N, C-alpha and C positions, 0 to 999 in steps of 0.2 A: 570281148568288146562290150561296151555298154552303149545304150541308146538314150539320149536325153530328148524328150518330146516337150515342146513348148507350144502353148496357145498364145498367139500374139494379138495385142490390141493396138493402141496408139503409141506406146512407148517401148523402147528396147531395154529399159533399165532392168526389168524383171527377167530378161534373158541374159544380159551381160553380167549382172551381179552373181547369179549362181554359177555361171561358167568360170568366172574369175576365182570364186571360192573353191569349186571342186576341181578345176583344172580340165584341160581338154585332151590330155593324153589318153589314147585308147577309147576315145569317145566319138560317136556319131551324133550329129545334132539334126533334129527334125523340127521344123517350125510350121505349125498349122495356123492359117489365118483366113479371114474372110475379106473379100473385096467389097467394101461398102458402095452403095449406089450413089451417094452424094460425093461431089468432087473434093470437098474439104476433108471429109473423113478418109477417103481413098488416098489423098495426098499424105496424110499423117501416117497411115499404114505403110505406104511405100517408103517414106522417110525412115521409119523404124526398121524396115527390112534392109534398106541400104546401109544403115548404121551398123547392123549386125554383120552384114556381108563385108563391109570395110574392115571391121575388127577381125573377122576371120581371115581376110587376105593378109593383114599385117601380122596376125598371129600364126600364119602358116597352116591353117586348118580349113581353108575354104573348100577343099575337096571332100571334106567330111560334113559339110553343111548342105542341107536340102530344104527347100521351101515348097509347101503345097497349099494352094488355094482351095478352100472347102466351099462347095456350092450349097447354100442353104435353101435353095428354091425347090425343095422336095419334102417328102414326109420325114419324120424324125428317124424312123428305123433305117431309111435309105441313107441319111446323113451318117448314122452310126456305122452302117456297113461300109460306106466309102472310106471313112477314117480307118476302120478296122483293116480294110484291104491295103491301105497305104502302110500301116504299121506292120502288118504281117509280111509284106514284101521286104520291108527294111530288116526285120528280124531274120528272115531266111537268107536274104542276099548277103547280109553282113555278119551272120553267125553271132547275133546278139545274145548275151548271157544275162543281162540285167537291164531293166528299164527304170529310168527316173522320169517321172511325169510331172512337169511343172505347169499347173493350171493357173497361169499367171495373168492372162489378159484375154481380150477378145469378147465377143458376144457370149452371153450366158449359154445359149444353145450350143455353141461351139465347145465351151468348157465342159458342159454336162455330157454331150455326145462323145467327146474325147475320153472322158473318164470311163464311160460305159464300154466304149470300144476297146480300150486298153484292158479293162477288167476281163472282158470276154476272151480276148486273145491271150493275155498273160496266163489266165487260169487254164485255158485249153492247152497251151504249149509249156506249162510249168515254168514260166519265166518270172523270177522274183521281180517285184515291182514296188517302188516307193512313190507316193504322191506328195507333192508340195503345193501349198496354196498360201497366199498372202492376204493380209487385210488391204483394203482399198488404199490406205495411206502408205503402205509398204513397210510399216513399223513391225507388225507381228507376222511371224511365219509359222505355219502349221504343217506337220508331217504325219502321214498315216500310210498304212499298207493295205494290201488287198483284203486282209482278214476283216477290216472294219466294214467294208462294203459287202462282204460275203456272210457275215455272222447273222444267224437267224435264231431268235429266241425259241421258236417252235421246234427247232431241230435239236434242242438240248433236252435230253430225257430228264425225268424227275430225279433219278439217282445222281446224274451228273450235276444237276443244278444244286442239289442239297450239298454235295461235296464242295462245289465251287463257292457256294454261299459261306460255308464254314471257313474255307481258305481266305476268302475276302474279309470275313468278320474278324479273323485272327491276324489278318495282314501277313499270312504265311503260316504253314503248318507242316508237321512231319507226318509220315504215314501212320505212325503210332497215334497221333492226336486225331486223325481222321477215322480211325478204326473204332467201331462200337458193336453193340449186340446185333445190329442190322447188317453191318458190313465187315467182313473179315479183312485181314491184311491183303490177301490175294485179290479180293474184290476191289479194294481201295486202289491198289496198284494199277489194275486194269482201267478203272475210271479215270485216274489221274493221267495215265498215258493217253487216253482219248482227249482229255482236256488239253494236254500239252500239244497234241497234234493239231488241235483247233486254235492254237496260239492263245489259249485262255489262262494258262499257267506256265511258269518256268520252274524247273527243278534243279537242285544242286546238292552235291554231297557235302555234309557237314559231319566230319568224323565218321561214325558208323551209321548215321542216319541220313535219309534223303529229305531235304526241306523244300517245300513247294510254295511259291509266291504267285499271287494273281498278276496278270499283265493288266495294262490299262484297259484293254478290250474286255478282259475278264471282269474287271470292276464295273465297267459300263454295262455289260450284259446283266449283271446281278441287279444293278440299280434300275435298269429298264424293266426287268422282270417284275420288280416290286411295283412299278408304275401300272403295269397292265394286269397285275395279279396272277402272273404265271407261276 
């Protein structure tokens, strides 16, 4: 089973559209929202929730839809903990194998706290996760996974960075191209395997050779390392 987590603001569009695109079979839906203090804003949130609930009833998946109001009247770490507790309960109760996090609406603190909570829980439970965000006008959609939020330039050794930079510079390289007087074939293979586990490169067989290409995160890491002089 998969879990789709949404942060809700004033409109249900950013919830309905992804559900219609991906389908709801084998999916549990969790909506996180904040009850605004002013009546007008609270009314808009309630209308958006009702719209999604009506859709779920008509679509026959209302029993797999849950809404949780998040209290923001506390410190940030408490907000993160409360969201993490909700998500952990959902994962364990429903045997969730994959999380799709749609950071699509709601107050900024709700969005950021939800992302951090999911990152903490997903990494601890080894649950694959994909994050989705949209531009404010809903035109552009961006997708990233846990590795973006987890990558740390300081954790990349000098040897790994040198190999990664060469792979990026060549837009892909074989083990043979990465071998030199400093690094033997065996050393290169060990380094590349570490880069692969960090989701910085992907490798494939091409005839008798293994060819390695940088991932988008690998490219980003190299460019950031240049900025800071790492």
